[in-house]
Structures are given as C-alpha cells and as structure tokens.
N, C-alpha and C positions, 0 to 999 in steps of 0.2 A: 462244659464242652470237654474237658479233660478226660472224664470218664468214658465218652463216646470215642475219643481217640485212643483211649487204652485199650477198649474192646476191641477197635478195629485193628489194633498192631498185634495184640493177642491172637486174634483169627488168622492175620496175615502168617504168624509163626507157624500156627497150627496147620494151615494149609500147605506152608512151605514144608512142614515135616511131613505130613501125607504124601505129597509130591516126591519128596527125597526118598522116604520109606518104599514107597512103590516103585522106585526108578532101580531099584537094587543097590548099587554102589554110588554112595553119595560122595562128591568129591569135597576135599576140606577146603573151606573158605579160608582165602589170604587174610592175614591180620597186617593192618598198617598203622604206624604211629600218625599223629596230627600232622606232621610233615609230609606225610604219604609215602614214607620208607616202608618197605616190607620188614616185618618183624618176625622173630620165632623165641619161643621160650628158652631154647637151648643157649641162648645169649648169656644166661644167668647161672651157669655151672658154678658149683660151689657155694651157692646159697640156696636157701629155702625160697621158693616163689610161691605165694598165693595168688591165684589167677581167680578174679571175680568177673562172671559174666552178669551184667545188669541192664537196666532200661531205665528212663528219665520219669516213666509213668508208673514205675513200679515202687509202691509205698514202702515195703521192707528193704527194697536197695537203699532208698534215701535214707533210710532210719539207720543202716550200718555205716554209711559213708564216715561219720567220726570215728567209729571203731577201726575201720580199715586205714583212715589218715593215721589214728595214734599208733597203730601198730607199724605202720611203715614209717613213721618219724622215729620210733623207738630201736627200729633193727635196719634201716636201709644202708647204714655206713658200716654194719657189722656182719649180720649172719642171713638177713631175711629181706624181702621186699614184697610190694603188692603190685601187680598189673592188673589193671579193670579192662576188660572188654565189653564195649558197647556196641550192640547190635541193631541200632534204630537208622543208621546210614545219615546221620547229621553231617553237613559241612564241617571241617576243623574249626572254623572260627567260633561257630555257635557251639560247638561242643566245648572248646577253650572258655569261652565265656561261661558256660554252665560249670564247668570245673572251677572256676576262679569262684564263683558266687556260692557254691558249695563247699568250698575249703579243701577240694581234692588235691592231694600233695603227692600222689603217685602217678606213675605214666597210666595213660588211658591210650588203648589201642581200639581200632574200629574194625567190623567185620560184616559182611553181609547176614542177614537172619537166617540161622540154620537150626536144626533141633541136634545137630551133631557138631561135636569139636574135635580137634585131635586128641583132646585129653579124655573124652567120654562124652555121653548123651546129656542135653540139658533137658530136664523135665519142668522147669520153671525159672522164675527170676525171684532172687538172685541164686545163681549157683556158683559154688567157689570149688575150685580144685587146688589142693598143696602138692608140689612138686619138692622132691627131696633135693639136696645139693647134688646128688647123682644123676639127677635127670628123670627119676620115677615117680609117677602120680601115686602118693601114699593115703590119700584121703579126698572125698567128695562130700561137699553139703549142700543140700538143696534148702535155701531158707538162709536167713541171716546169720551171720558169724559175727564174734565178738574178739577184740584184742585177746582178751584172756583166753578165750577158748582156744585161739591159734596157738599162742604161747604154750599152754598145756599140752596141746597135741603133741608140739615139737620137743618139748621135754620129755615126755613119755615115751615117744618114739625113739629119741636119742638114746635113753637110759635102757630101752629095751632091743637095741639093735646092736650086737657084738661087732666090735671093729668098725662102727662107724662114727 
C-alpha cells in the first residue's frame, strides 16, 4: 500500500507544481512549527542553517535522517543547525510521533505541498538548502546529504570567503 500512497503524493506534488507554474506568481507557503506557530529562517541569523525538504514516503529522505541528526547534534550549540520541512500535511501529533520513532532531533516545520520555496525550487525529495550566517542561500542539493558533506562545504566556504 505504501508505494501506491507514494505515487499518489508524488502525483499531487507534480500537479500542484503545474498549476502554480501556470498561474504566474506562486505565493510562498507559510511554514509552521509543530505548535502551529509561523516560523522563518531569518530567526537563525549568525548560524549556518541546513533546510531539508522531505517526505516520510521518500526512501533517500529516511536514509539521510541519521546523518542530519548527527550534524545537528554536533553543531546546534555552536555554529549550525538543521531545520526539516515536511510537506505532507500531517497533524502535529502524528509528525511528532514519527520524529521520535526516527530519532529526529532537529526542529521540523510543516508547509503545504509546493514546487517552490522561499529558498528556491524543489525538483524532488530530499532537497536541502544551506543558508549562511548572513542569511544567504549558498548551496542547494537535490538528493541525500551526509554530515561530512555539509561540514566540508562549510569549511571550504569559510576559507574561501574573505572577511567572513
């Protein structure tokens, strides 16, 4: 039954993308935490923020969760954090239960399905965006990421950016 549900959700996302693309200007979907509060990535100025768009039916998304949790645990109190964005429309209790079961230790926000985000387009799941401490999107990755991949990028970016 899960593959049928996954295909259905992918189809809905693709149809939503076609509708929005043909509508000209797509409104940015609001992001909410599990308590229903509206949230914004600008809240984390002065830290690196890895924003990971994902879905529960996405196998690569599930495979990268331990890596994202590892990265978040190593960096959250210092220089970086992870924010997951789930686009499936689950109620907060269901999503919180799923997060506990999967060992997700980073905040997860929700939004309505859309092929566009404030950070850029989504071409599939997972898609991650890396926001610099100055609030600029400096990287985008369609597909799974690892903790080491994120750390290497940050190290290289820091060493190549004068005055940063």
